[in-house]
C-alpha positions as a Markdown table, in Angstrom:
| # | Residue | x | y | z |
|---|---|---|---|---|
| 1 | Met | -37.3 | 64.3 | 11.4 |
| 2 | Phe | -37.6 | 61.1 | 9.6 |
| 3 | Ala | -39.3 | 62.3 | 7.0 |
| 4 | Ala | -35.9 | 64.5 | 6.0 |
| 5 | Leu | -34.1 | 60.8 | 6.4 |
| 6 | Gln | -36.7 | 59.3 | 4.5 |
| 7 | Thr | -35.5 | 62.0 | 1.7 |
| 8 | Asn | -32.0 | 61.7 | 1.9 |
| 9 | Ala | -32.1 | 57.6 | 2.1 |
| 10 | Lys | -34.1 | 57.9 | -1.5 |
| 11 | Ile | -31.8 | 59.6 | -2.8 |
| 12 | Thr | -28.7 | 57.5 | -1.6 |
| 13 | Val | -30.6 | 54.9 | -3.0 |
| 14 | Glu | -30.9 | 56.0 | -6.2 |
| 15 | Glu | -27.2 | 56.8 | -5.9 |
| 16 | Phe | -26.8 | 53.2 | -4.4 |
| 17 | Tyr | -28.3 | 51.1 | -8.0 |
| 18 | Asn | -26.6 | 53.1 | -10.3 |
| 19 | Ile | -23.1 | 52.6 | -9.6 |
| 20 | Lys | -21.7 | 49.9 | -11.7 |
| 21 | Phe | -18.7 | 47.7 | -11.6 |
| 22 | Asn | -16.8 | 45.5 | -14.4 |
| 23 | Ser | -17.0 | 42.0 | -13.6 |
| 24 | Ile | -13.4 | 39.7 | -13.1 |
| 25 | Asp | -14.8 | 38.7 | -16.5 |
| 26 | Gly | -14.3 | 42.0 | -17.8 |
| 27 | Asn | -18.3 | 42.0 | -17.7 |
| 28 | Lys | -20.7 | 45.2 | -16.9 |
| 29 | Ile | -22.0 | 44.6 | -13.6 |
| 30 | Ser | -24.9 | 47.8 | -12.7 |
| 31 | Leu | -26.6 | 47.3 | -9.5 |
| 32 | Glu | -29.4 | 47.9 | -11.0 |
| 33 | Asp | -30.1 | 44.2 | -12.1 |
| 34 | Tyr | -30.0 | 43.5 | -8.1 |
| 35 | Arg | -32.9 | 46.1 | -7.2 |
| 36 | Asp | -34.5 | 44.6 | -4.0 |
| 37 | Lys | -32.2 | 42.3 | -2.7 |
| 38 | Thr | -30.1 | 42.0 | 0.1 |
| 39 | Phe | -26.2 | 42.4 | -0.4 |
| 40 | Leu | -22.8 | 41.0 | 1.2 |
| 41 | Val | -20.0 | 43.1 | 0.0 |
| 42 | Val | -16.7 | 41.8 | 1.0 |
| 43 | Asn | -12.9 | 43.7 | -0.6 |
| 44 | Thr | -11.3 | 40.0 | -0.8 |
| 45 | Ala | -7.4 | 39.6 | -1.6 |
| 46 | Ser | -6.0 | 36.0 | -2.7 |
| 47 | Phe | -3.1 | 36.2 | -1.1 |
| 48 | Cys | -4.2 | 37.4 | 2.8 |
| 49 | Gly | -4.6 | 35.0 | 5.2 |
| 50 | Phe | -8.1 | 35.6 | 5.9 |
| 51 | Thr | -8.5 | 33.9 | 2.1 |
| 52 | Arg | -9.8 | 30.8 | 3.6 |
| 53 | Gln | -13.1 | 33.1 | 4.5 |
| 54 | Phe | -14.1 | 32.6 | 0.5 |
| 55 | Thr | -15.1 | 28.6 | 1.3 |
| 56 | Gly | -17.8 | 30.9 | 4.1 |
| 57 | Leu | -18.7 | 33.3 | 2.0 |
| 58 | Gln | -19.4 | 30.5 | -0.7 |
| 59 | Asn | -21.4 | 28.7 | 1.7 |
| 60 | Ile | -23.6 | 32.0 | 2.0 |
| 61 | Trp | -24.1 | 32.4 | -1.6 |
| 62 | Asn | -24.7 | 28.8 | -1.5 |
| 63 | Lys | -27.7 | 28.8 | 1.2 |
| 64 | Tyr | -28.9 | 31.9 | 0.8 |
| 65 | Arg | -29.1 | 33.4 | -2.5 |
| 66 | Lys | -32.7 | 32.1 | -3.2 |
| 67 | Asp | -33.2 | 33.8 | -0.9 |
| 68 | Gly | -32.8 | 37.1 | -2.1 |
| 69 | Leu | -28.9 | 37.4 | -1.3 |
| 70 | Val | -25.9 | 38.7 | -4.0 |
| 71 | Val | -22.6 | 38.4 | -2.2 |
| 72 | Ile | -20.3 | 40.1 | -4.3 |
| 73 | Gly | -16.6 | 39.9 | -3.8 |
| 74 | Val | -14.1 | 42.6 | -5.1 |
| 75 | Pro | -10.4 | 41.7 | -5.4 |
| 76 | Ser | -8.4 | 44.3 | -4.7 |
| 77 | Asn | -4.5 | 45.4 | -4.0 |
| 78 | Asp | -4.9 | 48.0 | -1.5 |
| 79 | Phe | -2.8 | 46.6 | 1.0 |
| 80 | Asn | -0.5 | 44.6 | -1.4 |
| 81 | Gln | -1.7 | 41.1 | -0.5 |
| 82 | Glu | -3.6 | 40.3 | -4.7 |
| 83 | Ala | -2.7 | 38.9 | -8.0 |
| 84 | Lys | -1.4 | 41.0 | -10.2 |
| 85 | Thr | -4.4 | 39.8 | -13.2 |
| 86 | Asn | -7.7 | 39.3 | -13.4 |
| 87 | Thr | -7.6 | 36.1 | -14.3 |
| 88 | Glu | -5.3 | 35.6 | -11.5 |
| 89 | Val | -7.7 | 36.4 | -9.2 |
| 90 | Lys | -10.3 | 34.5 | -11.4 |
| 91 | Asn | -8.4 | 31.4 | -11.4 |
| 92 | Phe | -7.0 | 31.1 | -7.8 |
| 93 | Cys | -10.7 | 31.7 | -6.1 |
| 94 | Glu | -12.4 | 29.6 | -8.6 |
| 95 | Val | -9.7 | 26.6 | -8.3 |
| 96 | Asn | -8.8 | 27.0 | -4.7 |
| 97 | Phe | -12.8 | 27.7 | -3.3 |
| 98 | Asn | -15.0 | 27.0 | -5.9 |
| 99 | Val | -16.5 | 30.2 | -5.8 |
| 100 | Asp | -19.4 | 31.3 | -8.4 |
| 101 | Phe | -20.7 | 34.3 | -7.2 |
| 102 | Ile | -19.9 | 37.6 | -8.3 |
| 103 | Met | -16.2 | 38.6 | -8.3 |
| 104 | Thr | -15.5 | 42.0 | -9.8 |
| 105 | Glu | -12.3 | 43.1 | -11.2 |
| 106 | Thr | -9.5 | 44.3 | -9.4 |
| 107 | Ser | -10.3 | 47.7 | -7.7 |
| 108 | Asn | -9.0 | 50.3 | -4.8 |
| 109 | Val | -11.5 | 50.3 | -1.6 |
| 110 | Arg | -10.1 | 52.7 | 0.5 |
| 111 | Gly | -9.0 | 56.9 | -0.2 |
| 112 | Glu | -9.8 | 59.2 | -3.0 |
| 113 | Asn | -10.1 | 56.6 | -5.2 |
| 114 | Ala | -12.0 | 53.9 | -3.8 |
| 115 | His | -14.9 | 52.4 | -6.2 |
| 116 | Pro | -17.7 | 54.3 | -5.8 |
| 117 | Leu | -19.8 | 51.6 | -4.3 |
| 118 | Phe | -17.1 | 52.0 | -1.0 |
| 119 | Lys | -17.5 | 55.9 | -1.4 |
| 120 | Tyr | -20.8 | 55.5 | -0.8 |
| 121 | Ile | -20.5 | 52.3 | 2.4 |
| 122 | Glu | -18.6 | 54.9 | 4.1 |
| 123 | Lys | -20.0 | 58.0 | 3.1 |
| 124 | Asn | -23.2 | 55.8 | 4.8 |
| 125 | Leu | -21.5 | 54.6 | 7.1 |
| 126 | Gly | -19.1 | 56.8 | 8.0 |
| 127 | Ser | -15.3 | 56.7 | 7.8 |
| 128 | Arg | -14.8 | 54.2 | 10.4 |
| 129 | Ser | -16.4 | 51.8 | 8.2 |
| 130 | Ser | -13.5 | 51.8 | 5.4 |
| 131 | Pro | -11.5 | 48.4 | 5.2 |
| 132 | Lys | -8.9 | 48.3 | 7.7 |
| 133 | Trp | -7.6 | 45.3 | 6.2 |
| 134 | Asn | -8.9 | 42.5 | 3.6 |
| 135 | Phe | -12.0 | 40.7 | 4.3 |
| 136 | Tyr | -14.2 | 43.4 | 5.4 |
| 137 | Lys | -17.8 | 42.3 | 4.6 |
| 138 | Tyr | -21.0 | 45.0 | 4.3 |
| 139 | Ile | -24.7 | 43.9 | 3.8 |
| 140 | Ile | -26.1 | 46.3 | 2.2 |
| 141 | Asp | -30.3 | 46.4 | 2.8 |
| 142 | Lys | -32.6 | 45.7 | 0.2 |
| 143 | Asn | -33.3 | 49.5 | -0.6 |
| 144 | Gly | -29.6 | 50.1 | -0.6 |
| 145 | Ile | -28.9 | 51.0 | 2.5 |
| 146 | Pro | -25.6 | 49.8 | 4.3 |
| 147 | Val | -26.7 | 49.0 | 7.7 |
| 148 | Asn | -23.8 | 46.7 | 8.8 |
| 149 | Val | -19.9 | 46.7 | 8.5 |
| 150 | Phe | -18.1 | 43.1 | 10.0 |
| 151 | Ser | -14.3 | 43.0 | 10.3 |
| 152 | Ser | -11.9 | 40.6 | 8.4 |
| 153 | Met | -12.2 | 39.1 | 12.4 |
| 154 | Thr | -15.1 | 37.9 | 11.7 |
| 155 | Lys | -16.0 | 34.9 | 9.8 |
| 156 | Pro | -18.4 | 34.5 | 7.3 |
| 157 | Glu | -20.4 | 32.1 | 9.1 |
| 158 | Ser | -20.3 | 33.2 | 12.7 |
| 159 | Ser | -23.6 | 33.8 | 14.1 |
| 160 | Lys | -23.1 | 37.8 | 14.6 |
| 161 | Leu | -23.2 | 37.6 | 10.4 |
| 162 | Ile | -25.9 | 35.0 | 9.3 |
| 163 | Asn | -27.9 | 37.1 | 12.5 |
| 164 | Ala | -27.4 | 39.7 | 10.9 |
| 165 | Leu | -27.9 | 38.6 | 7.4 |
| 166 | Glu | -30.8 | 36.8 | 8.0 |
| 167 | Leu | -32.6 | 39.8 | 9.7 |
| 168 | Glu | -32.7 | 42.0 | 6.0 |
| 169 | Leu | -33.1 | 38.7 | 4.5 |
| 170 | Phe | -36.3 | 37.8 | 6.4 |
| 171 | Gly | -36.8 | 40.8 | 8.0 |
């Protein structure tokens, strides 16, 4: 059974590293460029009550990027709380929260039109992992396998999330 899981994981891992985004600036982001890194992926929205979580996400990025953490914010209007343009989202995040971690263009994060990364996460963690609101947080290990999901209610700097991140970063 372990060998079968391992084989499936390898196929899935290559699927993960083939995923691409456009950045909020319109540049290309390829997850392949971050092979062997741990990821924290968050669906974000500028006008959400959880928007203050950008501060915690930025703090995590500042603290752990030297240890191999990649933080990716994925703005989404799936819950009708995002600015109209990528430029507005970028300006909001930079001016209000000094965000300098990776931000993608506005993308769908659930349903049929979800970005391939969110389809990949749901395929691996199950349908219950699909974002129910903004600021769902996903940890993806160094092998490209989603290993944990935290709801909007979990603050980025909570001990629960930090412990899970450190487990992936440091073993």
